[in-house]
Steps between C-alpha positions, in 0.01 A plus 500: 500500500324297768789294635272297726297386202816384326675322781216355708265330259376159606707225343194302400333784314825608339587152375157447352525826312829391341321202347279726290640489147400861429731618775750734328781418741479130420483564126737792463682583822740207528825492309628160385686277743863485386816397683779761456832372365679581829412592858783753539565755226878502554509124451357554152776753430766264634365228271554728202857569614568129529349414163640794299784668694640683195166649394467876548276579796498878465634793300532861610672789325762290325557259789366147541503208743447131435273278706799313636673820611180646645451189708867492608502862609171453686650200680800712602276775631271255677801361687594853611145572613496185713832599659351839583215335687222533244236243592206345315207737525716814524433801278780645288480837334570479127547873446643524151445608142431264209823306456661158480626519862135545603429148371784355707354666810153364432615144446739494795229627733264223395771236535540574872123493556466875550270745322619799299338843501556670163523877482637723226746739662465846352126459454401400853546789747751442780227538762307217338809278492550571870138405574532176302817400685338572835182305430686204348779502762759499223858443614666443162448709188617380161579796277741645244807695608394826337156483665614421853534864613128556433390222737416625853658221706464469875789394725414129496459484121755463225521475122655243271601656170390244242700643211822492698425155637459331162822659368705301752648193334409184684410138437354445846144375552494378142407140539197459723152647520428403859368841599137546584454150637261645758288680239150380428214606277381718790835680533498863393651578161483879511317788668351772282413836648194680368375844597299504822208693645722705731751599236729214604532187284368158599711190441325210325652163597529281188580131545680246284167324440348825378784566255537147363126476448486787251846477341530123459157427353320601181413763396709691755821353363427688174675231300840613630774251411868473405582704193245775567574850630285652772493872573573639846356845460294556816586657836648221710276590796194430282359148538495448125881531494511164676304361205772627270804397705410179680276380219778541245773337707283210613441406135851546366433803280728805477403807702552826311546765770427845367692821542330837462352417159207259539437476127859402422468198728142412407587480133744216573259289706277202435293546818384830648323553832377854550229737609275643227656844552848365429391288207327801347841670465629219278456465124379149405654546156844520661438202728483232235685251718238511776303178524314541830373805687337494844339813645377575851509776757226723356210477255608428144347714223335290232693663210830418672398137545383476137825648371723251681275196474534534123874427513552271802344288771336755727391453863295748700538422869398632839579455866613712796836443665326301772401233246852456362557696179178396320228248577291532183611501136332525162661391177356776286506417130395834358125445481218479749489660842822601673476370859737403780432137418470205732673384818852367452582144617424404861330837556141604548303822458170575670276790397297579812212738569477722808357209703793278410294287261628379164389712207350349188649580156427861407464611862758746630674421825832520679772257402662283766795277413575156639739213443877478479535861383401645837806641675592471869367839610664831582831524681459652845136598443275236651196728505513570127560131435184413694304760304604383154568126544210280612432128544388356166157336551502369144825304510491440875777293661659805657550676167494879476351740249594862431269797456627668183263800523460469124155494349422241236246270342497174312407497135280222367817340360672487837732798454552768762429863423688750718273789598730719708577543869264510795695779665752767417793267452605562141761394248736765362768396248424141596574557870243482774447828682272567795374853460444544873872442561589774252250735666648424842849591384377824343325591822834474680626797297527836681163679543307237302172425675336273247608314189328284241687284249324368191591298195506725195579225249702179486828689533425800721361597839361841581476640853316788664632663817315738732525787584602693191803637688653148522852490357458269198875459451544393863215253462669348197829471689320308776363256244835451327670432834248246630335339199609301198520709184177360354310620811606864458217707348580650162286802580440654845244779526445721806129581536275725708267215587454124472155457341255255655200310367153530650584204722803674647761304305780643289372580153767320303319549171514877538865488607588308185318763295716763667810296417406482133443874496847560642668247276602706200637207303643152531839648424477720808426200721783300346737788557407511870552124530850528350579792724 
């Protein structure tokens, strides 16, 4: 991408081009202008607690909490956080499992103007938790008592056990919602860590404006309202989990937090948010209560979309973490082309060629995202922020656009077709994985000189390590210790050589052929994953 061509066009020439009616950005690339219902997402939740205090906010494994009690407990915790010196703009670790206390921790953090960092203890390796706490300068970790021993705290850090905290009887901090007075739309809401190019995760800084813009406008609100049940089935460190949790609570619905059985929870829900891989495990015939399904995170197979669109309102959506959950959505009705839709409210999408010029419908280019979806950059990584976030010459006025590194094109009807990635950053099980980071970790294994990680399918990675004497088991242990579970290759093969193309690049096509030859059956791969 020629960055100079994008950011240094003459204003006069650029403005005149925008006046051309055939310009696809003017016709297709702008989402509607809509004012969200609130500027702070926790204010929307507090409004639900005030209006319907006895309504059930969440259920989990036989337990429940009302909106009034959720708000009261969050007020209590917010008061404690202030006494412990937590300031607006601080980062708090929310290192938990899916639970009702998790919700109290989220809401309390937002009330004091801080940002929470969600991580699922037991899935995230301890070394990764340590890295996150270092980068984010975390002093306070909100967790559950049984998980606390797994958190690698430093001397200046301490945990608050949410489950023990909410069991203490108290009526304090019940009356007022004065917390967060210093919060603004530009305040951080949460920080989500994605896998990075060095094997270490990068923290995406998501603001209140970002969150309210997608969750408090249509169609991102998914019709959530009092009386409906919304599933909480995703990993809490995944950006789409914020769609489930904050979206549900901001609209007064009931959050159904799953246990180990996804299907058992999904069958009770009116609204489901999922990746295609997760949705594919569910039987539509047993989900007769479901009214709305929204998918994102990886390409959706057409048969899957057809199957669910026949029984409910079905949305196919797209957007990297850096554009706040999703920034395009299609209401797919079971006929016609399945696309990723159009820009959501107050957002823009530009399909640009290699010179940074706008592509016409039917022309493939790289998608850049603009508008209120664009997050505040990476935490503690100014260089990467400069590489991926650029001044937006289309919106101007100091706005920023984000380079998604997704390929796409406009259809004649103004829908976006997703055409894959421009590099080796892939989606596995709905999570973003940078293959170079996996290779780097493998190459840290004893005696490994070279490693190549590739996507085998939507659920599995395969890796090749060189030389053939490399200890495959040791390489796997390195991955399990330093990477999230979805980054660990299902199959690791030690080889005598890494084949190259005539241009001196790794022959990935041939490596994948080798992987297929070694893959005896899908059952064998699944067995290795479970192991």
